gemmi code that builds the backbone of each chain (N, CA, C; Angstrom):
import gemmi

chains = {
    "A": [
        ("MET", (7.866, -1.708, 11.225), (8.364, -0.480, 11.864), (9.789, -0.163, 11.408)),
        ("ILE", (10.105, 1.106, 11.436), (11.446, 1.506, 11.057), (12.315, 1.557, 12.309)),
        ("ASP", (13.441, 0.922, 12.222), (14.375, 0.902, 13.341), (15.171, 2.204, 13.327)),
        ("GLN", (14.957, 3.026, 14.344), (15.589, 4.349, 14.369), (17.115, 4.247, 14.420)),
        ("SER", (17.634, 3.138, 14.935), (19.082, 3.011, 15.030), (19.722, 2.933, 13.641)),
        ("ASP", (18.914, 2.582, 12.636), (19.421, 2.513, 11.265), (19.417, 3.872, 10.575)),
        ("CYS", (18.874, 4.876, 11.272), (18.616, 6.156, 10.624), (19.914, 6.923, 10.342)),
        ("ILE", (20.095, 7.344, 9.100), (21.242, 8.181, 8.754), (20.783, 9.635, 8.787)),
        ("PRO", (21.409, 10.473, 9.639), (20.954, 11.861, 9.754), (21.078, 12.618, 8.427)),
        ("LEU", (20.176, 13.563, 8.223), (20.142, 14.305, 6.967), (21.476, 14.990, 6.665)),
        ("GLU", (22.133, 15.533, 7.700), (23.388, 16.252, 7.406), (24.487, 15.328, 6.876)),
        ("ASP", (24.333, 14.017, 7.136), (25.316, 13.073, 6.594), (24.986, 12.637, 5.167)),
        ("MET", (23.750, 12.849, 4.736), (23.364, 12.490, 3.364), (23.438, 13.687, 2.434)),
        ("LEU", (22.987, 14.837, 2.970), (22.989, 16.075, 2.193), (24.271, 16.837, 2.548)),
        ("LYS", (25.333, 16.555, 1.791), (26.652, 17.110, 2.102), (26.832, 18.477, 1.441)),
        ("PRO", (27.721, 19.316, 1.995), (27.954, 20.614, 1.345), (28.300, 20.462, -0.145)),
        ("GLU", (29.056, 19.407, -0.472), (29.466, 19.265, -1.883), (28.373, 18.697, -2.779)),
        ("THR", (27.208, 18.352, -2.218), (26.129, 17.850, -3.073), (24.934, 18.812, -3.126)),
        ("VAL", (25.175, 20.077, -2.754), (24.109, 21.087, -2.757), (24.555, 22.297, -3.588)),
        ("ARG", (23.722, 22.731, -4.523), (24.045, 23.921, -5.319), (22.797, 24.783, -5.496)),
        ("ALA", (22.944, 26.069, -5.151), (21.836, 27.019, -5.294), (21.949, 27.746, -6.631)),
        ("ASN", (20.794, 28.071, -7.206), (20.733, 28.934, -8.397), (21.533, 28.426, -9.588)),
        ("ILE", (21.186, 27.226, -10.024), (21.824, 26.631, -11.187), (20.910, 26.851, -12.399)),
        ("THR", (21.525, 27.062, -13.557), (20.716, 27.241, -14.769), (20.846, 26.016, -15.661)),
        ("VAL", (19.699, 25.415, -15.991), (19.678, 24.270, -16.905), (18.549, 24.509, -17.910)),
        ("ASP", (18.580, 23.770, -19.029), (17.511, 24.009, -19.999), (16.573, 22.814, -20.202)),
        ("SER", (16.750, 21.759, -19.428), (15.852, 20.611, -19.554), (15.909, 19.781, -18.276)),
        ("TRP", (14.933, 18.881, -18.104), (14.967, 18.011, -16.919), (16.163, 17.066, -16.999)),
        ("GLN", (16.529, 16.674, -18.226), (17.674, 15.770, -18.367), (18.947, 16.444, -17.861)),
        ("GLN", (19.078, 17.740, -18.210), (20.272, 18.452, -17.777), (20.269, 18.675, -16.256)),
        ("ALA", (19.056, 18.868, -15.712), (18.946, 18.990, -14.256), (19.384, 17.683, -13.594)),
        ("ALA", (18.935, 16.551, -14.144), (19.306, 15.240, -13.593), (20.804, 14.994, -13.731)),
        ("ASP", (21.363, 15.366, -14.882), (22.809, 15.202, -15.086), (23.601, 16.038, -14.078)),
        ("THR", (23.129, 17.263, -13.846), (23.858, 18.185, -12.970), (23.830, 17.716, -11.521)),
        ("VAL", (22.645, 17.338, -11.042), (22.566, 16.880, -9.643), (23.256, 15.518, -9.512)),
        ("GLY", (23.158, 14.698, -10.553), (23.828, 13.393, -10.559), (25.335, 13.546, -10.515)),
        ("ARG", (25.851, 14.535, -11.232), (27.299, 14.789, -11.272), (27.824, 15.129, -9.873)),
        ("LEU", (27.026, 15.907, -9.113), (27.432, 16.247, -7.742), (27.628, 14.977, -6.919)),
        ("LEU", (26.702, 14.028, -7.081), (26.770, 12.780, -6.300), (27.924, 11.898, -6.769)),
        ("VAL", (28.176, 11.894, -8.090), (29.297, 11.106, -8.634), (30.618, 11.682, -8.130)),
        ("ASP", (30.765, 13.004, -8.255), (32.020, 13.653, -7.849), (32.277, 13.511, -6.349)),
        ("ALA", (31.203, 13.407, -5.562), (31.368, 13.242, -4.111), (31.640, 11.781, -3.744)),
        ("GLY", (31.674, 10.912, -4.745), (31.959, 9.498, -4.477), (30.782, 8.741, -3.882)),
        ("MET", (29.573, 9.282, -4.051), (28.381, 8.666, -3.439), (27.705, 7.647, -4.353)),
        ("VAL", (27.772, 7.906, -5.669), (27.146, 6.978, -6.625), (28.085, 6.777, -7.812)),
        ("GLU", (27.859, 5.682, -8.535), (28.600, 5.454, -9.769), (27.945, 6.253, -10.900)),
        ("GLU", (28.703, 6.454, -11.986), (28.194, 7.193, -13.158), (26.850, 6.633, -13.631)),
        ("ARG", (26.740, 5.294, -13.636), (25.550, 4.684, -14.222), (24.279, 4.987, -13.440)),
        ("TYR", (24.440, 5.422, -12.170), (23.256, 5.756, -11.377), (22.500, 6.942, -11.976)),
        ("VAL", (23.254, 7.873, -12.572), (22.635, 9.062, -13.165), (21.726, 8.643, -14.325)),
        ("GLU", (22.235, 7.725, -15.145), (21.404, 7.202, -16.238), (20.194, 6.454, -15.675)),
        ("GLY", (20.436, 5.744, -14.582), (19.351, 4.996, -13.919), (18.212, 5.914, -13.498)),
        ("MET", (18.557, 7.065, -12.926), (17.521, 8.007, -12.465), (16.708, 8.534, -13.648)),
        ("LYS", (17.390, 8.788, -14.761), (16.674, 9.308, -15.936), (15.786, 8.219, -16.538)),
        ("ARG", (16.292, 6.982, -16.502), (15.517, 5.868, -17.052), (14.218, 5.656, -16.255)),
        ("VAL", (14.308, 5.809, -14.936), (13.115, 5.657, -14.097), (12.038, 6.639, -14.541)),
        ("LEU", (12.455, 7.877, -14.775), (11.469, 8.878, -15.168), (10.879, 8.554, -16.541)),
        ("GLU", (11.729, 8.092, -17.433), (11.235, 7.762, -18.776), (10.315, 6.549, -18.758)),
        ("GLU", (10.653, 5.567, -17.905), (9.868, 4.333, -17.911), (8.628, 4.401, -17.036)),
        ("MET", (8.722, 5.077, -15.913), (7.608, 5.048, -14.960), (6.789, 6.321, -14.947)),
        ("GLY", (7.253, 7.329, -15.666), (6.492, 8.572, -15.728), (6.957, 9.571, -14.689)),
        ("PRO", (6.427, 10.802, -14.810), (6.936, 11.915, -13.998), (6.312, 12.007, -12.602)),
        ("TYR", (5.868, 10.883, -12.046), (5.274, 10.931, -10.711), (6.282, 11.411, -9.661)),
        ("ILE", (7.577, 11.363, -10.012), (8.617, 11.807, -9.085), (8.594, 13.324, -8.855)),
        ("VAL", (7.757, 14.040, -9.611), (7.515, 15.456, -9.282), (6.477, 15.434, -8.160)),
        ("VAL", (6.985, 15.332, -6.924), (6.142, 14.964, -5.784), (5.286, 16.109, -5.244)),
        ("ALA", (5.644, 17.337, -5.611), (4.909, 18.503, -5.129), (5.070, 19.592, -6.185)),
        ("PRO", (4.233, 20.636, -6.143), (4.390, 21.691, -7.148), (5.813, 22.249, -7.156)),
        ("GLY", (6.498, 22.089, -8.280), (7.849, 22.638, -8.428), (8.960, 21.795, -7.845)),
        ("VAL", (8.653, 20.596, -7.349), (9.669, 19.792, -6.660), (9.798, 18.397, -7.274)),
        ("ALA", (11.006, 18.063, -7.756), (11.249, 16.714, -8.281), (12.150, 15.946, -7.317)),
        ("LEU", (11.849, 14.665, -7.141), (12.642, 13.795, -6.266), (13.109, 12.602, -7.107)),
        ("LEU", (14.287, 12.787, -7.712), (14.832, 11.748, -8.589), (15.489, 10.632, -7.782)),
        ("HIS", (15.345, 9.405, -8.254), (16.156, 8.329, -7.690), (16.027, 7.077, -8.544)),
        ("ALA", (16.952, 6.133, -8.326), (16.848, 4.819, -8.956), (16.977, 3.793, -7.832)),
        ("ARG", (17.453, 2.597, -8.157), (17.507, 1.543, -7.140), (18.928, 1.411, -6.572)),
        ("PRO", (19.034, 0.830, -5.369), (20.374, 0.628, -4.789), (21.315, -0.078, -5.774)),
        ("GLU", (20.807, -1.086, -6.483), (21.663, -1.878, -7.379), (22.020, -1.137, -8.669)),
        ("ASP", (21.475, 0.070, -8.850), (21.843, 0.862, -10.025), (23.150, 1.632, -9.822)),
        ("GLY", (23.811, 1.427, -8.680), (25.128, 2.031, -8.510), (25.259, 2.988, -7.333)),
        ("VAL", (24.547, 2.738, -6.231), (24.720, 3.586, -5.045), (25.895, 3.064, -4.226)),
        ("LEU", (26.829, 3.958, -3.905), (27.984, 3.578, -3.091), (27.736, 3.896, -1.616)),
        ("ARG", (27.136, 5.065, -1.365), (26.781, 5.468, -0.002), (25.437, 6.181, -0.042)),
        ("PRO", (24.645, 6.063, 1.031), (23.351, 6.768, 1.045), (23.596, 8.267, 0.886)),
        ("CYS", (22.840, 8.915, 0.021), (23.137, 10.313, -0.284), (21.916, 11.060, -0.819)),
        ("ILE", (21.987, 12.385, -0.682), (20.975, 13.249, -1.289), (21.700, 14.408, -1.976)),
        ("GLY", (21.326, 14.686, -3.213), (21.825, 15.848, -3.931), (20.686, 16.838, -4.104)),
        ("LEU", (21.037, 18.118, -4.221), (19.995, 19.144, -4.269), (20.421, 20.309, -5.147)),
        ("LEU", (19.510, 20.739, -6.020), (19.718, 21.947, -6.819), (18.497, 22.835, -6.687)),
        ("THR", (18.717, 24.162, -6.663), (17.610, 25.051, -6.980), (17.943, 25.682, -8.322)),
        ("LEU", (16.910, 25.898, -9.134), (17.099, 26.372, -10.505), (16.717, 27.837, -10.641)),
        ("THR", (17.502, 28.562, -11.418), (17.175, 29.972, -11.658), (15.899, 30.070, -12.496)),
        ("GLU", (15.738, 29.114, -13.411), (14.492, 29.066, -14.184), (13.951, 27.657, -14.184)),
        ("ALA", (12.658, 27.538, -13.840), (12.043, 26.223, -13.711), (11.960, 25.516, -15.068)),
        ("VAL", (12.081, 24.189, -15.043), (11.991, 23.400, -16.281), (10.851, 22.381, -16.179)),
        ("GLU", (10.367, 21.949, -17.351), (9.269, 20.987, -17.413), (9.794, 19.562, -17.221)),
        ("PHE", (9.105, 18.801, -16.374), (9.411, 17.375, -16.218), (8.329, 16.503, -16.872)),
        ("GLY", (7.255, 17.148, -17.318), (6.174, 16.387, -17.953), (5.067, 15.957, -17.004)),
        ("HIS", (5.037, 16.531, -15.796), (3.983, 16.183, -14.840), (2.681, 16.901, -15.195)),
        ("SER", (1.550, 16.225, -14.958), (0.269, 16.804, -15.356), (-0.111, 18.032, -14.529)),
        ("LYS", (0.351, 18.117, -13.292), (-0.087, 19.228, -12.444), (1.038, 19.986, -11.754)),
        ("ASN", (2.166, 19.332, -11.482), (3.176, 19.949, -10.610), (4.324, 20.650, -11.344)),
        ("ASP", (4.314, 20.650, -12.671), (5.327, 21.377, -13.428), (5.084, 22.874, -13.320)),
        ("PRO", (6.062, 23.737, -13.605), (7.470, 23.419, -13.834), (8.226, 23.253, -12.506)),
        ("VAL", (9.424, 22.699, -12.586), (10.195, 22.332, -11.398), (11.388, 23.275, -11.210)),
        ("ASP", (11.554, 23.785, -9.984), (12.747, 24.591, -9.691), (13.496, 24.105, -8.451)),
        ("ILE", (13.001, 23.025, -7.819), (13.750, 22.388, -6.726), (13.957, 20.931, -7.131)),
        ("VAL", (15.221, 20.561, -7.341), (15.536, 19.221, -7.832), (16.336, 18.466, -6.777)),
        ("LEU", (15.746, 17.393, -6.270), (16.427, 16.525, -5.305), (16.719, 15.191, -5.961)),
        ("ALA", (17.818, 14.576, -5.575), (18.138, 13.238, -6.063), (18.672, 12.455, -4.881)),
        ("PHE", (18.166, 11.242, -4.677), (18.746, 10.480, -3.572), (19.184, 9.098, -4.011)),
        ("GLY", (20.115, 8.570, -3.255), (20.571, 7.203, -3.457), (20.408, 6.461, -2.148)),
        ("ALA", (19.770, 5.300, -2.201), (19.575, 4.490, -1.000), (20.358, 3.195, -1.144)),
        ("THR", (20.815, 2.661, -0.005), (21.533, 1.388, -0.067), (20.657, 0.239, 0.432)),
        ("ASP", (19.532, 0.594, 1.059), (18.570, -0.429, 1.481), (17.207, 0.243, 1.565)),
        ("LYS", (16.224, -0.480, 2.118), (14.857, 0.066, 2.131), (14.640, 1.122, 3.205)),
        ("ASN", (15.442, 1.112, 4.252), (15.070, 1.886, 5.438), (15.982, 3.020, 5.859)),
        ("SER", (17.312, 2.873, 5.683), (18.203, 3.791, 6.396), (18.080, 5.245, 5.931)),
        ("HIS", (17.564, 5.469, 4.718), (17.440, 6.834, 4.210), (16.087, 7.466, 4.552)),
        ("ILE", (15.180, 6.659, 5.106), (13.791, 7.106, 5.199), (13.598, 8.260, 6.178)),
        ("CYS", (14.319, 8.243, 7.300), (14.134, 9.331, 8.263), (14.592, 10.656, 7.651)),
        ("SER", (15.682, 10.614, 6.865), (16.143, 11.837, 6.205), (15.156, 12.291, 5.137)),
        ("LEU", (14.618, 11.317, 4.419), (13.643, 11.642, 3.375), (12.394, 12.281, 3.980)),
        ("LYS", (12.021, 11.782, 5.157), (10.850, 12.340, 5.833), (11.127, 13.781, 6.246)),
        ("GLN", (12.354, 14.026, 6.726), (12.714, 15.394, 7.116), (12.665, 16.328, 5.902)),
        ("VAL", (13.166, 15.843, 4.765), (13.108, 16.619, 3.527), (11.649, 16.925, 3.177)),
        ("ALA", (10.793, 15.908, 3.275), (9.377, 16.083, 2.944), (8.723, 17.084, 3.886)),
        ("GLU", (9.115, 17.047, 5.163), (8.523, 17.981, 6.120), (8.928, 19.420, 5.817)),
        ("ARG", (10.183, 19.633, 5.421), (10.602, 20.990, 5.028), (9.793, 21.443, 3.810)),
        ("LEU", (9.642, 20.551, 2.848), (8.951, 20.922, 1.616), (7.454, 21.150, 1.856)),
        ("GLY", (6.952, 20.622, 2.975), (5.550, 20.835, 3.317), (5.353, 22.070, 4.184)),
        ("ASP", (6.429, 22.757, 4.500), (6.369, 23.941, 5.355), (6.589, 25.192, 4.489)),
        ("PRO", (5.534, 25.979, 4.274), (5.639, 27.121, 3.343), (6.768, 28.087, 3.688)),
        ("GLU", (7.023, 28.291, 4.988), (8.116, 29.192, 5.379), (9.472, 28.633, 4.965)),
        ("ALA", (9.646, 27.329, 5.182), (10.911, 26.692, 4.799), (11.077, 26.727, 3.283)),
        ("VAL", (9.989, 26.517, 2.554), (10.066, 26.530, 1.086), (10.473, 27.918, 0.586)),
        ("LYS", (9.971, 28.950, 1.270), (10.370, 30.322, 0.918), (11.886, 30.485, 1.083)),
        ("ARG", (12.407, 29.965, 2.215), (13.858, 30.060, 2.465), (14.637, 29.270, 1.417)),
        ("ILE", (14.093, 28.107, 1.043), (14.774, 27.255, 0.060), (14.842, 27.973, -1.290)),
        ("ARG", (13.692, 28.523, -1.724), (13.654, 29.161, -3.051), (14.462, 30.452, -3.097)),
        ("SER", (14.604, 31.130, -1.939), (15.312, 32.415, -1.977), (16.786, 32.282, -1.589)),
        ("ALA", (17.223, 31.063, -1.245), (18.626, 30.883, -0.815), (19.579, 31.258, -1.943)),
        ("LYS", (20.532, 32.142, -1.591), (21.489, 32.598, -2.607), (22.786, 31.805, -2.561)),
        ("SER", (23.048, 31.185, -1.415), (24.302, 30.420, -1.322), (23.996, 28.953, -1.039)),
        ("ASP", (24.958, 28.098, -1.385), (24.780, 26.665, -1.210), (24.537, 26.319, 0.268)),
        ("GLU", (25.278, 26.966, 1.159), (25.166, 26.594, 2.567), (23.840, 27.064, 3.170)),
        ("VAL", (23.374, 28.245, 2.764), (22.060, 28.710, 3.249), (20.983, 27.734, 2.776)),
        ("LEU", (21.109, 27.290, 1.537), (20.151, 26.328, 0.980), (20.185, 25.018, 1.771)),
        ("ARG", (21.392, 24.552, 2.063), (21.539, 23.292, 2.790), (20.936, 23.402, 4.194)),
        ("GLN", (21.218, 24.524, 4.858), (20.698, 24.697, 6.218), (19.175, 24.811, 6.237)),
        ("ALA", (18.588, 25.308, 5.141), (17.137, 25.426, 5.071), (16.479, 24.044, 5.149)),
        ("PHE", (17.213, 23.018, 4.741), (16.700, 21.653, 4.860), (17.066, 21.009, 6.191)),
        ("ILE", (18.297, 21.278, 6.651), (18.777, 20.551, 7.821), (18.151, 21.065, 9.111)),
        ("ASN", (17.991, 22.382, 9.227), (17.440, 22.943, 10.458), (16.032, 23.477, 10.230)),
        ("ALA", (15.145, 23.168, 11.176), (13.744, 23.566, 11.042), (13.601, 25.079, 10.909)),
        ("ASP", (14.483, 25.833, 11.591), (14.357, 27.289, 11.520), (15.275, 27.899, 10.453)),
        ("GLY", (15.983, 27.033, 9.720), (16.821, 27.511, 8.625), (18.145, 28.098, 9.059)),
        ("GLU", (18.367, 28.169, 10.387), (19.616, 28.765, 10.873), (20.671, 27.684, 11.057)),
        ("PRO", (21.921, 27.979, 10.696), (22.973, 27.016, 11.011), (23.156, 26.937, 12.521)),
        ("PRO", (23.626, 25.802, 13.065), (23.837, 25.693, 14.496), (24.834, 26.743, 14.961)),
        ("ASN", (24.606, 27.313, 16.161), (25.501, 28.299, 16.758), (25.694, 29.552, 15.895)),
        ("SER", (24.701, 29.868, 15.075), (24.880, 30.999, 14.168), (24.989, 32.311, 14.929)),
        ("GLU", (24.399, 32.341, 16.162), (24.443, 33.593, 16.914), (25.850, 33.916, 17.394)),
        ("GLU", (26.637, 32.871, 17.575), (27.998, 33.107, 18.052), (28.907, 33.541, 16.910)),
        ("ALA", (28.491, 33.297, 15.706), (29.375, 33.559, 14.560), (29.503, 35.058, 14.313)),
    ],
    "B": [
        ("MET", (-8.207, -3.055, 8.541), (-8.096, -2.351, 7.258), (-6.645, -2.337, 6.792)),
        ("ARG", (-6.479, -2.461, 5.460), (-5.139, -2.484, 4.890), (-5.028, -1.338, 3.876)),
        ("ILE", (-4.055, -0.474, 4.079), (-3.841, 0.662, 3.179), (-2.486, 0.486, 2.499)),
        ("ALA", (-2.453, 0.562, 1.171), (-1.194, 0.439, 0.443), (-0.788, 1.800, -0.096)),
        ("THR", (0.535, 2.068, -0.092), (1.045, 3.276, -0.739), (1.884, 2.813, -1.929)),
        ("LEU", (1.624, 3.419, -3.081), (2.251, 2.933, -4.316), (3.243, 3.942, -4.876)),
        ("CYS", (4.406, 3.445, -5.314), (5.299, 4.279, -6.127), (6.083, 3.376, -7.061)),
        ("GLY", (7.019, 3.938, -7.783), (7.699, 3.179, -8.820), (8.557, 2.043, -8.300)),
        ("MET", (9.330, 2.324, -7.246), (10.308, 1.345, -6.803), (10.162, 0.931, -5.354)),
        ("GLY", (9.345, 1.653, -4.609), (9.151, 1.284, -3.205), (10.237, 1.789, -2.271)),
        ("PHE", (11.025, 2.746, -2.721), (12.108, 3.273, -1.873), (11.847, 4.686, -1.371)),
        ("GLY", (11.122, 5.461, -2.159), (11.010, 6.875, -1.832), (9.597, 7.278, -1.480)),
        ("THR", (8.850, 7.583, -2.549), (7.512, 8.135, -2.389), (6.614, 7.252, -1.533)),
        ("SER", (6.618, 5.962, -1.779), (5.688, 5.100, -1.045), (6.059, 5.023, 0.440)),
        ("MET", (7.359, 5.076, 0.729), (7.787, 5.038, 2.131), (7.440, 6.347, 2.840)),
        ("MET", (7.615, 7.456, 2.105), (7.286, 8.770, 2.645), (5.792, 8.841, 2.968)),
        ("LEU", (4.978, 8.378, 2.021), (3.527, 8.371, 2.220), (3.140, 7.472, 3.383)),
        ("LYS", (3.810, 6.325, 3.479), (3.522, 5.388, 4.563), (3.725, 6.060, 5.930)),
        ("LEU", (4.853, 6.777, 6.078), (5.129, 7.433, 7.361), (4.083, 8.499, 7.672)),
        ("PHE", (3.732, 9.282, 6.650), (2.724, 10.330, 6.856), (1.388, 9.712, 7.250)),
        ("ILE", (1.003, 8.644, 6.560), (-0.311, 8.046, 6.818), (-0.334, 7.379, 8.197)),
        ("GLU", (0.768, 6.740, 8.577), (0.820, 6.131, 9.918), (0.656, 7.200, 11.000)),
        ("GLU", (1.274, 8.369, 10.758), (1.152, 9.470, 11.710), (-0.307, 9.946, 11.797)),
        ("ILE", (-0.951, 10.060, 10.636), (-2.350, 10.501, 10.593), (-3.240, 9.500, 11.340)),
        ("LEU", (-3.032, 8.218, 11.074), (-3.852, 7.169, 11.706), (-3.681, 7.196, 13.221)),
        ("ARG", (-2.417, 7.392, 13.647), (-2.138, 7.459, 15.083), (-2.890, 8.626, 15.717)),
        ("ASN", (-2.800, 9.792, 15.058), (-3.474, 10.977, 15.596), (-4.983, 10.813, 15.647)),
        ("GLU", (-5.532, 10.064, 14.696), (-6.987, 9.897, 14.623), (-7.455, 8.675, 15.418)),
        ("GLY", (-6.509, 7.913, 15.920), (-6.868, 6.707, 16.650), (-7.482, 5.623, 15.777)),
        ("ILE", (-7.051, 5.563, 14.509), (-7.576, 4.553, 13.586), (-6.554, 3.425, 13.457)),
        ("LYS", (-7.033, 2.198, 13.552), (-6.121, 1.060, 13.406), (-6.146, 0.553, 11.969)),
        ("ALA", (-4.995, 0.556, 11.335), (-4.887, 0.026, 9.975), (-3.432, -0.323, 9.715)),
        ("GLU", (-3.236, -1.263, 8.799), (-1.889, -1.642, 8.404), (-1.546, -0.829, 7.155)),
        ("VAL", (-0.339, -0.233, 7.122), (0.069, 0.513, 5.931), (1.255, -0.201, 5.282)),
        ("VAL", (1.091, -0.592, 4.015), (2.166, -1.338, 3.337), (2.619, -0.611, 2.076)),
        ("PRO", (3.954, -0.485, 1.888), (4.445, 0.151, 0.659), (4.433, -0.848, -0.501)),
        ("TRP", (3.956, -0.382, -1.652), (3.949, -1.198, -2.860), (4.821, -0.526, -3.918)),
        ("ASP", (5.343, -1.342, -4.860), (5.998, -0.749, -6.017), (5.377, -1.306, -7.289)),
        ("LEU", (5.557, -0.570, -8.374), (4.890, -0.916, -9.636), (5.245, -2.321, -10.118)),
        ("GLY", (6.472, -2.750, -9.805), (6.914, -4.052, -10.294), (6.227, -5.228, -9.628)),
        ("SER", (5.741, -5.051, -8.414), (5.287, -6.233, -7.675), (3.898, -6.102, -7.057)),
        ("PHE", (3.164, -5.028, -7.360), (1.899, -4.852, -6.624), (0.731, -5.628, -7.221)),
        ("LYS", (0.870, -6.059, -8.484), (-0.246, -6.766, -9.129), (-0.555, -8.057, -8.370)),
        ("GLY", (-1.830, -8.274, -8.116), (-2.223, -9.487, -7.416), (-2.257, -9.311, -5.912)),
        ("GLN", (-1.740, -8.156, -5.430), (-1.809, -7.903, -3.993), (-3.125, -7.217, -3.654)),
        ("ASP", (-3.412, -7.215, -2.380), (-4.729, -6.850, -1.923), (-4.683, -5.727, -0.890)),
        ("ALA", (-5.517, -4.707, -1.063), (-5.629, -3.674, -0.032), (-7.003, -3.037, -0.130)),
        ("ASP", (-7.474, -2.476, 0.978), (-8.771, -1.792, 0.945), (-8.635, -0.448, 0.245)),
        ("ILE", (-7.507, 0.216, 0.503), (-7.278, 1.543, -0.081), (-5.867, 1.572, -0.672)),
        ("VAL", (-5.718, 2.152, -1.864), (-4.385, 2.382, -2.423), (-4.178, 3.882, -2.538)),
        ("VAL", (-3.097, 4.387, -1.957), (-2.771, 5.811, -2.040), (-1.574, 5.953, -2.985)),
        ("ALA", (-1.703, 6.814, -3.994), (-0.659, 6.920, -5.022), (-0.542, 8.353, -5.515)),
        ("PRO", (0.622, 8.703, -6.112), (0.752, 10.035, -6.728), (-0.205, 10.163, -7.920)),
        ("THR", (-0.698, 11.381, -8.161), (-1.675, 11.622, -9.241), (-1.290, 10.960, -10.547)),
        ("ASP", (-0.017, 11.078, -10.948), (0.377, 10.605, -12.266), (0.449, 9.081, -12.373)),
        ("MET", (0.056, 8.375, -11.339), (0.054, 6.902, -11.403), (-1.337, 6.349, -11.648)),
        ("GLU", (-2.286, 7.238, -11.903), (-3.674, 6.814, -12.068), (-3.817, 5.690, -13.091)),
        ("ARG", (-3.073, 5.809, -14.213), (-3.215, 4.828, -15.282), (-2.824, 3.411, -14.852)),
        ("HIS", (-1.965, 3.309, -13.844), (-1.559, 1.982, -13.379), (-2.623, 1.334, -12.495)),
        ("LEU", (-3.607, 2.130, -12.094), (-4.580, 1.640, -11.109), (-5.974, 1.482, -11.700)),
        ("LYS", (-6.047, 1.566, -13.025), (-7.358, 1.508, -13.696), (-8.132, 0.243, -13.340)),
        ("SER", (-7.426, -0.886, -13.228), (-8.139, -2.152, -13.011), (-8.184, -2.531, -11.523)),
        ("SER", (-7.767, -1.602, -10.666), (-7.704, -1.933, -9.244), (-9.097, -2.039, -8.629)),
        ("SER", (-9.283, -3.032, -7.784), (-10.572, -3.171, -7.103), (-10.559, -2.430, -5.760)),
        ("SER", (-9.393, -1.918, -5.373), (-9.299, -1.153, -4.130), (-9.845, 0.250, -4.347)),
        ("LYS", (-10.127, 0.915, -3.248), (-10.470, 2.336, -3.346), (-9.165, 3.097, -3.597)),
        ("VAL", (-9.147, 3.892, -4.689), (-7.911, 4.575, -5.080), (-7.938, 6.030, -4.626)),
        ("VAL", (-6.873, 6.451, -3.944), (-6.741, 7.843, -3.505), (-5.512, 8.418, -4.206)),
        ("LEU", (-5.714, 9.485, -4.990), (-4.593, 10.093, -5.710), (-4.187, 11.389, -5.021)),
        ("ILE", (-2.887, 11.546, -4.817), (-2.373, 12.727, -4.117), (-1.546, 13.560, -5.101)),
        ("ARG", (-1.876, 14.840, -5.177), (-1.105, 15.714, -6.060), (0.173, 16.195, -5.384)),
        ("ASN", (0.016, 16.693, -4.156), (1.174, 17.218, -3.442), (1.507, 16.274, -2.288)),
        ("LEU", (2.518, 15.448, -2.486), (2.825, 14.367, -1.539), (3.460, 14.861, -0.253)),
        ("VAL", (3.898, 16.117, -0.229), (4.472, 16.644, 1.010), (3.458, 17.493, 1.782)),
        ("ASP", (2.254, 17.609, 1.245), (1.206, 18.389, 1.902), (0.411, 17.457, 2.823)),
        ("LYS", (0.763, 17.484, 4.110), (0.136, 16.550, 5.051), (-1.378, 16.752, 5.115)),
        ("GLU", (-1.826, 17.997, 4.909), (-3.257, 18.273, 4.982), (-3.986, 17.598, 3.815)),
        ("GLU", (-3.399, 17.677, 2.625), (-4.017, 16.997, 1.470), (-4.055, 15.492, 1.708)),
        ("VAL", (-2.954, 14.937, 2.210), (-2.902, 13.491, 2.469), (-3.945, 13.125, 3.526)),
        ("ARG", (-3.990, 13.922, 4.588), (-4.916, 13.638, 5.693), (-6.369, 13.645, 5.219)),
        ("THR", (-6.765, 14.747, 4.558), (-8.147, 14.889, 4.111), (-8.535, 13.751, 3.166)),
        ("SER", (-7.665, 13.462, 2.188), (-8.002, 12.461, 1.179), (-8.083, 11.065, 1.780)),
        ("VAL", (-7.126, 10.738, 2.648), (-7.101, 9.387, 3.215), (-8.271, 9.185, 4.180)),
        ("LEU", (-8.550, 10.193, 5.008), (-9.653, 10.047, 5.962), (-10.988, 9.926, 5.242)),
        ("GLU", (-11.135, 10.681, 4.153), (-12.371, 10.609, 3.363), (-12.571, 9.188, 2.829)),
        ("ALA", (-11.482, 8.599, 2.332), (-11.565, 7.232, 1.797), (-11.901, 6.232, 2.902)),
        ("ILE", (-11.282, 6.397, 4.070), (-11.550, 5.483, 5.182), (-13.014, 5.588, 5.603)),
        ("HIS", (-13.506, 6.817, 5.718), (-14.894, 7.007, 6.142), (-15.869, 6.460, 5.118)),
        ("SER", (-15.545, 6.601, 3.831), (-16.463, 6.103, 2.805), (-16.529, 4.572, 2.852)),
        ("LEU", (-15.424, 3.931, 3.217), (-15.436, 2.461, 3.322), (-16.188, 1.997, 4.561)),
        ("GLN", (-16.099, 2.840, 5.589), (-16.792, 2.460, 6.820), (-18.277, 2.757, 6.726)),
        ("GLY", (-18.687, 3.360, 5.592), (-20.099, 3.640, 5.342), (-20.588, 4.713, 6.271)),
    ],
}
model = gemmi.Model(1)
for chain_id, residues in chains.items():
    chain = gemmi.Chain(chain_id)
    for i, (resn, *xyz) in enumerate(residues, 1):
        res = gemmi.Residue()
        res.name, res.seqid = resn, gemmi.SeqId(i, " ")
        for name, pos in zip(("N", "CA", "C"), xyz):
            atom = gemmi.Atom()
            atom.name, atom.element = name, gemmi.Element(name[0])
            atom.pos, atom.b_iso = gemmi.Position(*pos), 0.0
            res.add_atom(atom)
        chain.add_residue(res)
    model.add_chain(chain)
structure = gemmi.Structure()
structure.add_model(model)
structure.setup_entities()
């Protein structure tokens, strides 16, 4: 069983500085470099983790394209994770990852875990958003980084207290 | 019954699948153990059913377990239908 007390909330893993909407890249490698750079610059992972994520895809195949248009990059804790984290890009033009059925990809997620469990509740929340067609519509149409981030963090896509704003 | 979920490292996809499948089993009132496997260490392990992403089929060619391949891992309906079908086929 997963101990809920170990759970790191999604808003603490998916930080404003690790989310970018409408990025243009020309290959999966460049997508991985770009999302990896966000995590490096935020102090969440070491440089070598980015290479680690690309190596996983090269060695184990493109199964990390977990749903049509969605890639979930990651490597191992010992590949250089400093803090549990999730990075996220949406792409202006989808790129091929080499998956037999789910290519091309326009939603690129990358996560870093420090153990087997503490990131899982956040990962499940991410998976639930991606399994919700309405949320996916909000994710793909998000024009700003914060709207994109809120589409994952809140079930209804609205930032907290948005009515008062 | 023992159900394994397979992915490359055992940190992401297999854990996600495990949570989804446990939820499905709970809703259906089916008792089974769900264990996450990774490519590095699953050889020689035993399960009645292995659930894996579509692109991992080649790693499961020699498996004696019933293999369930999932294309869309975030689609709970696809996971539910495929896993329940496999469970029912084993129960004859």
